[in-house]
N, CA and C atoms of all chains as a GROMACS GRO file, in nm:
protein
  648
    1MET      N    1  15.110   7.026   8.462
    1MET     CA    2  15.122   6.882   8.481
    1MET      C    3  14.988   6.815   8.454
    2PHE      N    4  14.997   6.690   8.415
    2PHE     CA    5  14.877   6.614   8.382
    2PHE      C    6  14.893   6.472   8.435
    3SER      N    7  14.785   6.415   8.485
    3SER     CA    8  14.792   6.277   8.528
    3SER      C    9  14.658   6.207   8.512
    4LEU      N   10  14.663   6.081   8.472
    4LEU     CA   11  14.545   5.995   8.478
    4LEU      C   12  14.548   5.925   8.613
    5CYS      N   13  14.437   5.927   8.685
    5CYS     CA   14  14.436   5.877   8.823
    5CYS      C   15  14.333   5.765   8.839
    6SER      N   16  14.376   5.656   8.899
    6SER     CA   17  14.281   5.547   8.923
    6SER      C   18  14.214   5.562   9.061
    7LYS      N   19  14.264   5.656   9.141
    7LYS     CA   20  14.203   5.683   9.273
    7LYS      C   21  14.134   5.820   9.270
    8PRO      N   22  14.050   5.851   9.371
    8PRO     CA   23  13.984   5.982   9.374
    8PRO      C   24  14.085   6.096   9.356
    9LEU      N   25  14.044   6.197   9.279
    9LEU     CA   26  14.138   6.303   9.240
    9LEU      C   27  14.195   6.378   9.359
   10ASP      N   28  14.114   6.394   9.466
   10ASP     CA   29  14.164   6.472   9.580
   10ASP      C   30  14.271   6.396   9.660
   11GLN      N   31  14.301   6.271   9.621
   11GLN     CA   32  14.411   6.199   9.686
   11GLN      C   33  14.544   6.221   9.614
   12HIS      N   34  14.540   6.288   9.498
   12HIS     CA   35  14.664   6.311   9.422
   12HIS      C   36  14.743   6.428   9.482
   13SER      N   37  14.876   6.415   9.480
   13SER     CA   38  14.958   6.519   9.544
   13SER      C   39  14.947   6.655   9.475
   14ALA      N   40  14.908   6.658   9.347
   14ALA     CA   41  14.897   6.787   9.275
   14ALA      C   42  14.765   6.858   9.304
   15TYR      N   43  14.669   6.786   9.366
   15TYR     CA   44  14.537   6.843   9.389
   15TYR      C   45  14.545   6.954   9.492
   16ASP      N   46  14.509   7.073   9.450
   16ASP     CA   47  14.501   7.186   9.542
   16ASP      C   48  14.631   7.218   9.614
   17THR      N   49  14.745   7.192   9.551
   17THR     CA   50  14.872   7.231   9.612
   17THR      C   51  14.886   7.383   9.608
   18PRO      N   52  14.974   7.441   9.689
   18PRO     CA   53  14.980   7.588   9.700
   18PRO      C   54  15.008   7.656   9.566
   19ASP      N   55  14.946   7.771   9.548
   19ASP     CA   56  14.966   7.850   9.426
   19ASP      C   57  15.106   7.910   9.424
   20LYS      N   58  15.146   7.954   9.305
   20LYS     CA   59  15.272   8.029   9.295
   20LYS      C   60  15.254   8.167   9.361
   21GLU      N   61  15.364   8.224   9.411
   21GLU     CA   62  15.356   8.356   9.476
   21GLU      C   63  15.316   8.465   9.378
   22THR      N   64  15.348   8.444   9.250
   22THR     CA   65  15.317   8.545   9.149
   22THR      C   66  15.171   8.538   9.103
   23THR      N   67  15.099   8.433   9.147
   23THR     CA   68  14.960   8.416   9.104
   23THR      C   69  14.867   8.518   9.169
   24GLY      N   70  14.788   8.586   9.083
   24GLY     CA   71  14.688   8.677   9.136
   24GLY      C   72  14.549   8.622   9.117
   25ALA      N   73  14.536   8.522   9.029
   25ALA     CA   74  14.404   8.464   9.002
   25ALA      C   75  14.420   8.316   8.972
   26ARG      N   76  14.330   8.239   9.028
   26ARG     CA   77  14.334   8.096   9.003
   26ARG      C   78  14.190   8.050   8.977
   27VAL      N   79  14.169   7.987   8.861
   27VAL     CA   80  14.036   7.934   8.828
   27VAL      C   81  14.045   7.783   8.831
   28ILE      N   82  13.950   7.723   8.902
   28ILE     CA   83  13.946   7.577   8.911
   28ILE      C   84  13.819   7.526   8.846
   29PHE      N   85  13.834   7.428   8.759
   29PHE     CA   86  13.719   7.363   8.698
   29PHE      C   87  13.715   7.220   8.747
   30GLU      N   88  13.595   7.176   8.781
   30GLU     CA   89  13.577   7.040   8.827
   30GLU      C   90  13.462   6.979   8.747
   31GLY      N   91  13.487   6.869   8.679
   31GLY     CA   92  13.380   6.800   8.607
   31GLY      C   93  13.338   6.677   8.684
   32ARG      N   94  13.205   6.658   8.699
   32ARG     CA   95  13.155   6.546   8.779
   32ARG      C   96  13.066   6.454   8.698
   33VAL      N   97  13.050   6.335   8.747
   33VAL     CA   98  12.963   6.238   8.680
   33VAL      C   99  12.818   6.277   8.708
   34ARG      N  100  12.741   6.297   8.599
   34ARG     CA  101  12.600   6.335   8.612
   34ARG      C  102  12.512   6.211   8.631
   35ARG      N  103  12.408   6.230   8.713
   35ARG     CA  104  12.312   6.122   8.736
   35ARG      C  105  12.232   6.093   8.610
   36ASN      N  106  12.194   6.201   8.540
   36ASN     CA  107  12.112   6.183   8.420
   36ASN      C  108  12.190   6.226   8.298
   37ASN      N  109  12.188   6.144   8.195
   37ASN     CA  110  12.251   6.183   8.070
   37ASN      C  111  12.160   6.145   7.955
   38ARG      N  112  12.125   6.244   7.874
   38ARG     CA  113  12.038   6.224   7.757
   38ARG      C  114  11.912   6.146   7.795
   39GLY      N  115  11.854   6.184   7.910
   39GLY     CA  116  11.728   6.126   7.952
   39GLY      C  117  11.739   5.987   8.015
   40ARG      N  118  11.861   5.939   8.038
   40ARG     CA  119  11.876   5.806   8.097
   40ARG      C  120  11.945   5.816   8.232
   41LYS      N  121  11.910   5.724   8.323
   41LYS     CA  122  11.970   5.727   8.457
   41LYS      C  123  12.099   5.646   8.459
   42VAL      N  124  12.209   5.715   8.491
   42VAL     CA  125  12.341   5.652   8.490
   42VAL      C  126  12.366   5.589   8.627
   43SER      N  127  12.402   5.460   8.629
   43SER     CA  128  12.435   5.397   8.757
   43SER      C  129  12.586   5.402   8.782
   44LEU      N  130  12.668   5.383   8.677
   44LEU     CA  131  12.811   5.405   8.690
   44LEU      C  132  12.871   5.425   8.553
   45LEU      N  133  12.992   5.476   8.552
   45LEU     CA  134  13.060   5.484   8.423
   45LEU      C  135  13.206   5.451   8.439
   46GLU      N  136  13.263   5.414   8.327
   46GLU     CA  137  13.400   5.366   8.326
   46GLU      C  138  13.481   5.450   8.228
   47TYR      N  139  13.591   5.508   8.278
   47TYR     CA  140  13.681   5.586   8.192
   47TYR      C  141  13.806   5.504   8.164
   48GLU      N  142  13.854   5.515   8.040
   48GLU     CA  143  13.987   5.464   8.011
   48GLU      C  144  14.063   5.568   7.930
   49GLY      N  145  14.195   5.565   7.937
   49GLY     CA  146  14.274   5.663   7.864
   49GLY      C  147  14.403   5.603   7.813
   50ALA      N  148  14.456   5.664   7.707
   50ALA     CA  149  14.588   5.627   7.654
   50ALA      C  150  14.687   5.725   7.716
   51GLU      N  151  14.757   5.679   7.820
   51GLU     CA  152  14.829   5.772   7.908
   51GLU      C  153  14.937   5.856   7.838
   52LYS      N  154  15.030   5.792   7.766
   52LYS     CA  155  15.140   5.868   7.705
   52LYS      C  156  15.088   5.967   7.603
   53LEU      N  157  14.992   5.919   7.524
   53LEU     CA  158  14.934   6.004   7.420
   53LEU      C  159  14.859   6.122   7.484
   54ALA      N  160  14.786   6.094   7.592
   54ALA     CA  161  14.711   6.199   7.662
   54ALA      C  162  14.806   6.303   7.719
   55GLN      N  163  14.916   6.255   7.775
   55GLN     CA  164  15.018   6.346   7.831
   55GLN      C  165  15.072   6.440   7.722
   56HIS      N  166  15.108   6.382   7.607
   56HIS     CA  167  15.161   6.464   7.497
   56HIS      C  168  15.057   6.565   7.448
   57GLU      N  169  14.934   6.521   7.437
   57GLU     CA  170  14.829   6.608   7.384
   57GLU      C  171  14.798   6.721   7.483
   58PHE      N  172  14.797   6.687   7.612
   58PHE     CA  173  14.775   6.791   7.714
   58PHE      C  174  14.884   6.898   7.703
   59GLU      N  175  15.010   6.854   7.690
   59GLU     CA  176  15.120   6.951   7.682
   59GLU      C  177  15.105   7.042   7.560
   60LYS      N  178  15.058   6.984   7.449
   60LYS     CA  179  15.035   7.065   7.328
   60LYS      C  180  14.928   7.170   7.352
   61VAL      N  181  14.818   7.127   7.415
   61VAL     CA  182  14.707   7.219   7.442
   61VAL      C  183  14.753   7.332   7.533
   62VAL      N  184  14.832   7.299   7.634
   62VAL     CA  185  14.880   7.402   7.726
   62VAL      C  186  14.975   7.498   7.655
   63ARG      N  187  15.062   7.445   7.568
   63ARG     CA  188  15.152   7.534   7.491
   63ARG      C  189  15.069   7.632   7.406
   64GLU      N  190  14.965   7.579   7.342
   64GLU     CA  191  14.879   7.666   7.260
   64GLU      C  192  14.811   7.772   7.346
   65ALA      N  193  14.765   7.731   7.465
   65ALA     CA  194  14.697   7.825   7.555
   65ALA      C  195  14.794   7.932   7.604
   66MET      N  196  14.917   7.893   7.629
   66MET     CA  197  15.018   7.988   7.678
   66MET      C  198  15.050   8.095   7.572
   67GLU      N  199  15.036   8.056   7.443
   67GLU     CA  200  15.058   8.154   7.336
   67GLU      C  201  14.944   8.255   7.328
   68LYS      N  202  14.823   8.211   7.367
   68LYS     CA  203  14.706   8.298   7.357
   68LYS      C  204  14.682   8.381   7.484
   69TYR      N  205  14.718   8.324   7.599
   69TYR     CA  206  14.685   8.388   7.727
   69TYR      C  207  14.810   8.396   7.814
   70ALA      N  208  14.813   8.498   7.901
   70ALA     CA  209  14.927   8.514   7.993
   70ALA      C  210  14.903   8.426   8.116
   71LEU      N  211  14.955   8.304   8.113
   71LEU     CA  212  14.931   8.208   8.220
   71LEU      C  213  15.059   8.176   8.296
   72LEU      N  214  15.042   8.133   8.421
   72LEU     CA  215  15.159   8.095   8.501
   72LEU      C  216  15.167   7.944   8.520
   73ASP      N  217  15.051   7.878   8.531
   73ASP     CA  218  15.055   7.734   8.558
   73ASP      C  219  14.921   7.671   8.520
   74VAL      N  220  14.928   7.549   8.466
   74VAL     CA  221  14.806   7.473   8.436
   74VAL      C  222  14.827   7.331   8.486
   75ARG      N  223  14.731   7.282   8.560
   75ARG     CA  224  14.738   7.144   8.610
   75ARG      C  225  14.606   7.073   8.583
   76CYS      N  226  14.614   6.946   8.551
   76CYS     CA  227  14.491   6.873   8.522
   76CYS      C  228  14.504   6.729   8.568
   77LEU      N  229  14.399   6.682   8.635
   77LEU     CA  230  14.392   6.541   8.677
   77LEU      C  231  14.265   6.482   8.618
   78HIS      N  232  14.275   6.363   8.561
   78HIS     CA  233  14.157   6.298   8.503
   78HIS      C  234  14.146   6.157   8.557
   79ARG      N  235  14.028   6.121   8.601
   79ARG     CA  236  14.006   5.986   8.654
   79ARG      C  237  14.000   5.883   8.543
   80VAL      N  238  14.045   5.762   8.575
   80VAL     CA  239  14.016   5.644   8.494
   80VAL      C  240  13.958   5.538   8.587
   81GLY      N  241  13.892   5.439   8.529
   81GLY     CA  242  13.831   5.334   8.610
   81GLY      C  243  13.684   5.361   8.631
   82ARG      N  244  13.626   5.294   8.732
   82ARG     CA  245  13.482   5.302   8.753
   82ARG      C  246  13.444   5.417   8.844
   83LEU      N  247  13.349   5.498   8.800
   83LEU     CA  248  13.301   5.612   8.878
   83LEU      C  249  13.149   5.605   8.891
   84LYS      N  250  13.099   5.668   8.998
   84LYS     CA  251  12.954   5.672   9.015
   84LYS      C  252  12.907   5.818   9.014
   85PRO      N  253  12.777   5.840   8.998
   85PRO     CA  254  12.728   5.978   8.994
   85PRO      C  255  12.776   6.058   9.115
   86GLY      N  256  12.821   6.181   9.089
   86GLY     CA  257  12.873   6.268   9.195
   86GLY      C  258  13.024   6.266   9.205
   87ASP      N  259  13.089   6.160   9.153
   87ASP     CA  260  13.235   6.153   9.160
   87ASP      C  261  13.298   6.258   9.069
   88LYS      N  262  13.416   6.305   9.109
   88LYS     CA  263  13.490   6.400   9.025
   88LYS      C  264  13.559   6.323   8.912
   89ALA      N  265  13.534   6.366   8.788
   89ALA     CA  266  13.596   6.300   8.673
   89ALA      C  267  13.719   6.374   8.625
   90ILE      N  268  13.714   6.507   8.633
   90ILE     CA  269  13.829   6.588   8.590
   90ILE      C  270  13.844   6.708   8.682
   91TRP      N  271  13.967   6.744   8.709
   91TRP     CA  272  13.998   6.861   8.791
   91TRP      C  273  14.106   6.940   8.719
   92MET      N  274  14.085   7.071   8.707
   92MET     CA  275  14.183   7.152   8.637
   92MET      C  276  14.204   7.283   8.711
   93SER      N  277  14.328   7.324   8.720
   93SER     CA  278  14.364   7.451   8.786
   93SER      C  279  14.442   7.536   8.688
   94VAL      N  280  14.398   7.660   8.669
   94VAL     CA  281  14.466   7.754   8.580
   94VAL      C  282  14.505   7.878   8.661
   95GLU      N  283  14.634   7.908   8.661
   95GLU     CA  284  14.683   8.023   8.737
   95GLU      C  285  14.738   8.130   8.644
   96ALA      N  286  14.711   8.257   8.680
   96ALA     CA  287  14.760   8.371   8.603
   96ALA      C  288  14.780   8.487   8.699
   97GLU      N  289  14.841   8.594   8.648
   97GLU     CA  290  14.854   8.712   8.734
   97GLU      C  291  14.718   8.778   8.753
   98HIS      N  292  14.635   8.772   8.646
   98HIS     CA  293  14.506   8.843   8.650
   98HIS      C  294  14.390   8.750   8.615
   99ARG      N  295  14.269   8.785   8.660
   99ARG     CA  296  14.156   8.694   8.647
   99ARG      C  297  14.112   8.672   8.502
  100SER      N  298  14.125   8.775   8.419
  100SER     CA  299  14.072   8.762   8.285
  100SER      C  300  14.138   8.648   8.206
  101PRO      N  301  14.271   8.644   8.195
  101PRO     CA  302  14.330   8.530   8.124
  101PRO      C  303  14.304   8.396   8.194
  102ALA      N  304  14.293   8.397   8.326
  102ALA     CA  305  14.268   8.271   8.397
  102ALA      C  306  14.131   8.214   8.361
  103PHE      N  307  14.026   8.301   8.362
  103PHE     CA  308  13.892   8.254   8.325
  103PHE      C  309  13.888   8.210   8.179
  104ASP      N  310  13.941   8.296   8.091
  104ASP     CA  311  13.933   8.266   7.947
  104ASP      C  312  14.009   8.139   7.912
  105ALA      N  313  14.129   8.125   7.969
  105ALA     CA  314  14.211   8.008   7.936
  105ALA      C  315  14.150   7.880   7.992
  106CYS      N  316  14.087   7.889   8.108
  106CYS     CA  317  14.025   7.770   8.167
  106CYS      C  318  13.919   7.715   8.072
  107ARG      N  319  13.835   7.804   8.019
  107ARG     CA  320  13.731   7.765   7.925
  107ARG      C  321  13.791   7.708   7.796
  108TYR      N  322  13.893   7.779   7.746
  108TYR     CA  323  13.958   7.735   7.623
  108TYR      C  324  14.019   7.595   7.640
  109ILE      N  325  14.091   7.577   7.749
  109ILE     CA  326  14.163   7.450   7.768
  109ILE      C  327  14.066   7.333   7.786
  110ILE      N  328  13.962   7.352   7.867
  110ILE     CA  329  13.871   7.238   7.890
  110ILE      C  330  13.800   7.198   7.760
  111GLU      N  331  13.764   7.297   7.678
  111GLU     CA  332  13.698   7.262   7.551
  111GLU      C  333  13.794   7.186   7.459
  112GLU      N  334  13.920   7.229   7.453
  112GLU     CA  335  14.018   7.158   7.370
  112GLU      C  336  14.041   7.016   7.423
  113LEU      N  337  14.055   7.004   7.555
  113LEU     CA  338  14.083   6.872   7.613
  113LEU      C  339  13.969   6.774   7.585
  114LYS      N  340  13.846   6.824   7.595
  114LYS     CA  341  13.731   6.734   7.573
  114LYS      C  342  13.731   6.676   7.432
  115HIS      N  343  13.782   6.753   7.337
  115HIS     CA  344  13.783   6.704   7.200
  115HIS      C  345  13.910   6.629   7.163
  116ARG      N  346  14.017   6.654   7.237
  116ARG     CA  347  14.148   6.604   7.191
  116ARG      C  348  14.212   6.497   7.278
  117LEU      N  349  14.180   6.492   7.408
  117LEU     CA  350  14.247   6.391   7.491
  117LEU      C  351  14.196   6.251   7.458
  118PRO      N  352  14.287   6.156   7.440
  118PRO     CA  353  14.244   6.018   7.412
  118PRO      C  354  14.193   5.949   7.539
  119ILE      N  355  14.070   5.987   7.576
  119ILE     CA  356  14.003   5.932   7.694
  119ILE      C  357  13.862   5.896   7.652
  120TRP      N  358  13.814   5.781   7.700
  120TRP     CA  359  13.681   5.733   7.658
  120TRP      C  360  13.599   5.698   7.781
  121LYS      N  361  13.467   5.717   7.768
  121LYS     CA  362  13.381   5.674   7.879
  121LYS      C  363  13.270   5.585   7.829
  122LYS      N  364  13.244   5.484   7.911
  122LYS     CA  365  13.134   5.392   7.884
  122LYS      C  366  13.034   5.409   7.996
  123GLU      N  367  12.909   5.436   7.960
  123GLU     CA  368  12.806   5.455   8.062
  123GLU      C  369  12.727   5.327   8.083
  124TYR      N  370  12.695   5.302   8.209
  124TYR     CA  371  12.609   5.189   8.246
  124TYR      C  372  12.482   5.248   8.304
  125TYR      N  373  12.366   5.203   8.255
  125TYR     CA  374  12.239   5.262   8.296
  125TYR      C  375  12.164   5.172   8.392
  126GLU      N  376  12.068   5.234   8.462
  126GLU     CA  377  11.990   5.159   8.561
  126GLU      C  378  11.910   5.047   8.497
  127ASP      N  379  11.876   5.064   8.367
  127ASP     CA  380  11.798   4.960   8.300
  127ASP      C  381  11.884   4.842   8.254
  128GLY      N  382  12.015   4.846   8.286
  128GLY     CA  383  12.102   4.733   8.254
  128GLY      C  384  12.178   4.750   8.123
  129ASP      N  385  12.139   4.850   8.044
  129ASP     CA  386  12.206   4.876   7.916
  129ASP      C  387  12.339   4.949   7.941
  130SER      N  388  12.426   4.949   7.842
  130SER     CA  389  12.551   5.024   7.853
  130SER      C  390  12.598   5.064   7.714
  131GLY      N  391  12.688   5.162   7.708
  131GLY     CA  392  12.740   5.200   7.577
  131GLY      C  393  12.850   5.304   7.586
  132TRP      N  394  12.939   5.302   7.485
  132TRP     CA  395  13.045   5.402   7.475
  132TRP      C  396  12.982   5.534   7.431
  133ILE      N  397  13.024   5.641   7.497
  133ILE     CA  398  12.969   5.773   7.464
  133ILE      C  399  13.045   5.833   7.346
  134ASN      N  400  12.969   5.899   7.258
  134ASN     CA  401  13.022   5.958   7.135
  134ASN      C  402  13.052   5.855   7.028
  135ALA      N  403  13.041   5.726   7.064
  135ALA     CA  404  13.066   5.624   6.962
  135ALA      C  405  12.947   5.623   6.867
  136PRO      N  406  12.970   5.619   6.737
  136PRO     CA  407  12.859   5.624   6.641
  136PRO      C  408  12.779   5.493   6.642
  137MET      N  409  15.770   4.240   5.468
  137MET     CA  410  15.690   4.229   5.590
  137MET      C  411  15.756   4.306   5.704
  138ILE      N  412  15.674   4.375   5.784
  138ILE     CA  413  15.726   4.440   5.905
  138ILE      C  414  15.648   4.388   6.025
  139ARG      N  415  15.713   4.395   6.140
  139ARG     CA  416  15.646   4.352   6.263
  139ARG      C  417  15.599   4.475   6.341
  140LEU      N  418  15.475   4.470   6.386
  140LEU     CA  419  15.415   4.584   6.457
  140LEU      C  420  15.347   4.537   6.584
  141GLU      N  421  15.328   4.631   6.676
  141GLU     CA  422  15.237   4.605   6.789
  141GLU      C  423  15.118   4.699   6.770
  142VAL      N  424  15.000   4.642   6.768
  142VAL     CA  425  14.879   4.720   6.743
  142VAL      C  426  14.793   4.724   6.869
  143THR      N  427  14.750   4.843   6.909
  143THR     CA  428  14.664   4.859   7.027
  143THR      C  429  14.529   4.915   6.985
  144TYR      N  430  14.424   4.856   7.040
  144TYR     CA  431  14.286   4.900   7.013
  144TYR      C  432  14.231   4.960   7.142
  145TYR      N  433  14.159   5.070   7.130
  145TYR     CA  434  14.104   5.134   7.249
  145TYR      C  435  13.950   5.131   7.247
  146ALA      N  436  13.894   5.124   7.368
  146ALA     CA  437  13.750   5.145   7.391
  146ALA      C  438  13.663   5.060   7.296
  147LEU      N  439  13.578   5.129   7.219
  147LEU     CA  440  13.485   5.058   7.131
  147LEU      C  441  13.558   4.964   7.035
  148LEU      N  442  13.674   5.007   6.984
  148LEU     CA  443  13.749   4.922   6.890
  148LEU      C  444  13.803   4.797   6.960
  149ARG      N  445  13.840   4.812   7.088
  149ARG     CA  446  13.885   4.693   7.162
  149ARG      C  447  13.771   4.594   7.177
  150ASP      N  448  13.652   4.646   7.208
  150ASP     CA  449  13.535   4.559   7.219
  150ASP      C  450  13.508   4.487   7.088
  151MET      N  451  13.518   4.561   6.977
  151MET     CA  452  13.491   4.501   6.846
  151MET      C  453  13.596   4.395   6.810
  152ARG      N  454  13.723   4.424   6.842
  152ARG     CA  455  13.832   4.332   6.808
  152ARG      C  456  13.836   4.215   6.906
  153GLY      N  457  13.792   4.239   7.031
  153GLY     CA  458  13.792   4.131   7.131
  153GLY      C  459  13.925   4.119   7.204
  154LEU      N  460  14.018   4.210   7.180
  154LEU     CA  461  14.143   4.214   7.256
  154LEU      C  462  14.200   4.355   7.250
  155SER      N  463  14.292   4.386   7.343
  155SER     CA  464  14.340   4.524   7.351
  155SER      C  465  14.467   4.547   7.271
  156SER      N  466  14.548   4.444   7.252
  156SER     CA  467  14.666   4.465   7.167
  156SER      C  468  14.714   4.332   7.111
  157GLU      N  469  14.787   4.340   7.003
  157GLU     CA  470  14.842   4.218   6.941
  157GLU      C  471  14.967   4.254   6.862
  158ARG      N  472  15.058   4.157   6.855
  158ARG     CA  473  15.175   4.170   6.767
  158ARG      C  474  15.143   4.104   6.636
  159MET      N  475  15.188   4.163   6.528
  159MET     CA  476  15.156   4.104   6.398
  159MET      C  477  15.262   4.136   6.295
  160GLU      N  478  15.265   4.053   6.192
  160GLU     CA  479  15.346   4.083   6.075
  160GLU      C  480  15.252   4.128   5.965
  161THR      N  481  15.291   4.232   5.893
  161THR     CA  482  15.200   4.286   5.793
  161THR      C  483  15.276   4.336   5.670
  162GLU      N  484  15.205   4.339   5.559
  162GLU     CA  485  15.262   4.399   5.438
  162GLU      C  486  15.213   4.543   5.421
  163ALA      N  487  15.133   4.590   5.516
  163ALA     CA  488  15.083   4.728   5.507
  163ALA      C  489  15.199   4.827   5.521
  164HIS      N  490  15.193   4.933   5.440
  164HIS     CA  491  15.298   5.036   5.445
  164HIS      C  492  15.256   5.157   5.527
  165THR      N  493  15.125   5.172   5.548
  165THR     CA  494  15.072   5.290   5.620
  165THR      C  495  14.962   5.244   5.716
  166PRO      N  496  14.928   5.328   5.815
  166PRO     CA  497  14.814   5.295   5.903
  166PRO      C  498  14.685   5.277   5.824
  167ALA      N  499  14.667   5.353   5.714
  167ALA     CA  500  14.544   5.340   5.635
  167ALA      C  501  14.532   5.199   5.576
  168GLU      N  502  14.642   5.149   5.520
  168GLU     CA  503  14.641   5.014   5.464
  168GLU      C  504  14.618   4.909   5.573
  169LEU      N  505  14.684   4.932   5.685
  169LEU     CA  506  14.672   4.837   5.796
  169LEU      C  507  14.528   4.832   5.848
  170TYR      N  508  14.467   4.951   5.868
  170TYR     CA  509  14.332   4.955   5.923
  170TYR      C  510  14.232   4.890   5.827
  171ARG      N  511  14.251   4.916   5.698
  171ARG     CA  512  14.162   4.855   5.598
  171ARG      C  513  14.169   4.700   5.607
  172ALA      N  514  14.290   4.649   5.618
  172ALA     CA  515  14.309   4.503   5.626
  172ALA      C  516  14.247   4.448   5.756
  173LEU      N  517  14.267   4.519   5.866
  173LEU     CA  518  14.213   4.472   5.995
  173LEU      C  519  14.061   4.475   5.996
  174CYS      N  520  14.002   4.578   5.934
  174CYS     CA  521  13.855   4.588   5.927
  174CYS      C  522  13.798   4.468   5.851
  175GLU      N  523  13.864   4.434   5.741
  175GLU     CA  524  13.814   4.320   5.661
  175GLU      C  525  13.830   4.189   5.737
  176GLU      N  526  13.946   4.174   5.803
  176GLU     CA  527  13.976   4.048   5.870
  176GLU      C  528  13.890   4.027   5.994
  177HIS      N  529  13.864   4.135   6.068
  177HIS     CA  530  13.799   4.120   6.199
  177HIS      C  531  13.662   4.186   6.206
  178ASP      N  532  13.610   4.233   6.095
  178ASP     CA  533  13.478   4.294   6.093
  178ASP      C  534  13.467   4.412   6.190
  179LEU      N  535  13.568   4.500   6.187
  179LEU     CA  536  13.561   4.622   6.270
  179LEU      C  537  13.469   4.720   6.199
  180ARG      N  538  13.356   4.752   6.263
  180ARG     CA  539  13.255   4.834   6.196
  180ARG      C  540  13.263   4.980   6.239
  181LEU      N  541  13.379   5.038   6.222
  181LEU     CA  542  13.397   5.180   6.254
  181LEU      C  543  13.478   5.241   6.140
  182PRO      N  544  13.417   5.334   6.063
  182PRO     CA  545  13.487   5.387   5.947
  182PRO      C  546  13.613   5.465   5.986
  183ALA      N  547  13.714   5.458   5.900
  183ALA     CA  548  13.842   5.523   5.931
  183ALA      C  549  13.825   5.672   5.959
  184LYS      N  550  13.726   5.735   5.897
  184LYS     CA  551  13.709   5.879   5.920
  184LYS      C  552  13.668   5.912   6.064
  185ALA      N  553  13.616   5.812   6.136
  185ALA     CA  554  13.580   5.833   6.277
  185ALA      C  555  13.695   5.795   6.372
  186VAL      N  556  13.803   5.745   6.316
  186VAL     CA  557  13.912   5.689   6.398
  186VAL      C  558  14.036   5.778   6.384
  187LYS      N  559  14.114   5.787   6.494
  187LYS     CA  560  14.244   5.853   6.486
  187LYS      C  561  14.352   5.747   6.505
  188VAL      N  562  14.470   5.779   6.456
  188VAL     CA  563  14.578   5.682   6.463
  188VAL      C  564  14.698   5.742   6.536
  189SER      N  565  14.764   5.658   6.616
  189SER     CA  566  14.890   5.701   6.678
  189SER      C  567  14.999   5.603   6.635
  190VAL      N  568  15.120   5.658   6.623
  190VAL     CA  569  15.237   5.573   6.598
  190VAL      C  570  15.340   5.611   6.704
  191ASN      N  571  15.382   5.511   6.780
  191ASN     CA  572  15.477   5.532   6.890
  191ASN      C  573  15.431   5.645   6.983
  192HIS      N  574  15.303   5.641   7.018
  192HIS     CA  575  15.241   5.729   7.118
  192HIS      C  576  15.237   5.876   7.077
  193GLU      N  577  15.233   5.903   6.947
  193GLU     CA  578  15.207   6.038   6.896
  193GLU      C  579  15.097   6.026   6.790
  194PHE      N  580  15.003   6.122   6.790
  194PHE     CA  581  14.904   6.122   6.681
  194PHE      C  582  14.976   6.139   6.548
  195GLN      N  583  14.934   6.062   6.449
  195GLN     CA  584  14.995   6.071   6.316
  195GLN      C  585  14.887   6.067   6.209
  196THR      N  586  14.926   6.100   6.087
  196THR     CA  587  14.830   6.094   5.976
  196THR      C  588  14.823   5.950   5.923
  197TRP      N  589  14.716   5.925   5.847
  197TRP     CA  590  14.691   5.790   5.797
  197TRP      C  591  14.794   5.744   5.695
  198ASP      N  592  14.867   5.837   5.636
  198ASP     CA  593  14.965   5.799   5.532
  198ASP      C  594  15.109   5.797   5.584
  199THR      N  595  15.125   5.800   5.717
  199THR     CA  596  15.261   5.792   5.775
  199THR      C  597  15.326   5.658   5.740
  200PRO      N  598  15.447   5.657   5.686
  200PRO     CA  599  15.512   5.529   5.656
  200PRO      C  600  15.539   5.449   5.784
  201LEU      N  601  15.503   5.321   5.783
  201LEU     CA  602  15.527   5.236   5.900
  201LEU      C  603  15.659   5.163   5.883
  202LYS      N  604  15.728   5.141   5.998
  202LYS     CA  605  15.854   5.067   5.992
  202LYS      C  606  15.854   4.958   6.100
  203ASP      N  607  15.948   4.866   6.083
  203ASP     CA  608  15.956   4.752   6.173
  203ASP      C  609  15.965   4.800   6.319
  204GLY      N  610  15.885   4.739   6.406
  204GLY     CA  611  15.892   4.771   6.549
  204GLY      C  612  15.800   4.883   6.594
  205ASP      N  613  15.728   4.946   6.500
  205ASP     CA  614  15.638   5.056   6.539
  205ASP      C  615  15.523   5.006   6.627
  206GLU      N  616  15.478   5.095   6.717
  206GLU     CA  617  15.358   5.068   6.796
  206GLU      C  618  15.246   5.154   6.740
  207VAL      N  619  15.144   5.089   6.689
  207VAL     CA  620  15.034   5.160   6.623
  207VAL      C  621  14.909   5.151   6.709
  208GLY      N  622  14.843   5.264   6.731
  208GLY     CA  623  14.718   5.264   6.809
  208GLY      C  624  14.603   5.313   6.725
  209PHE      N  625  14.487   5.249   6.738
  209PHE     CA  626  14.366   5.296   6.670
  209PHE      C  627  14.268   5.345   6.776
  210LEU      N  628  14.224   5.472   6.759
  210LEU     CA  629  14.148   5.539   6.865
  210LEU      C  630  14.011   5.583   6.814
  211PRO      N  631  13.904   5.532   6.872
  211PRO     CA  632  13.769   5.575   6.834
  211PRO      C  633  13.741   5.717   6.887
  212PRO      N  634  13.628   5.776   6.851
  212PRO     CA  635  13.595   5.912   6.898
  212PRO      C  636  13.604   5.922   7.051
  213VAL      N  637  13.662   6.032   7.099
  213VAL     CA  638  13.692   6.043   7.243
  213VAL      C  639  13.572   6.101   7.320
  214SER      N  640  13.575   6.084   7.451
  214SER     CA  641  13.466   6.137   7.535
  214SER      C  642  13.515   6.162   7.677
  215GLY      N  643  13.629   6.230   7.688
  215GLY     CA  644  13.681   6.262   7.822
  215GLY      C  645  13.613   6.384   7.882
  216GLY      N  646  13.657   6.423   8.002
  216GLY     CA  647  13.608   6.543   8.068
  216GLY      C  648  13.477   6.521   8.140
   0.00000   0.00000   0.00000
């Protein structure tokens, strides 16, 4: 499952819900807002996403991961709206029978999502400047 | 002429000054449409840096457009 959340991720019903009984390994990845980025002090940042498109793309990535790794469940929550340093921006849970596919798939999925999900962030700096990240 | 709804995201929304608009166009593909919009509104982001969606699915630039389609233009992403 995948969701874009305008509230803190740990308030979502899918956050940290009980594992499947068949799960022997669960890897959780949490991405947070960094205080410093490329030598600049971040005061806040703003995420926006294209929800339907992001949902479809997440499902594609998970289908691809399921073909490569023996997985039981993948869940991902991504924040939108204004966040400050230390806030959780993304939370992902990957469940498998064994640890090896869970670790490998977690890395694979997060790298694919970072490149493919239609989500954008704009950083605001302490010096008053701001800008879209990755924008040329 | 076909009628479309066009959505701009992030940097492109800032450049266009609005997030979506309905329009009539003679463009047959997203490539033709984007070229026309860049000229009309001075969007300074080359098509090679942009992705396109039609009816909430990623599509190629030469996908034929039809009346009622929802077209999205998406700048480089930065999630996670």
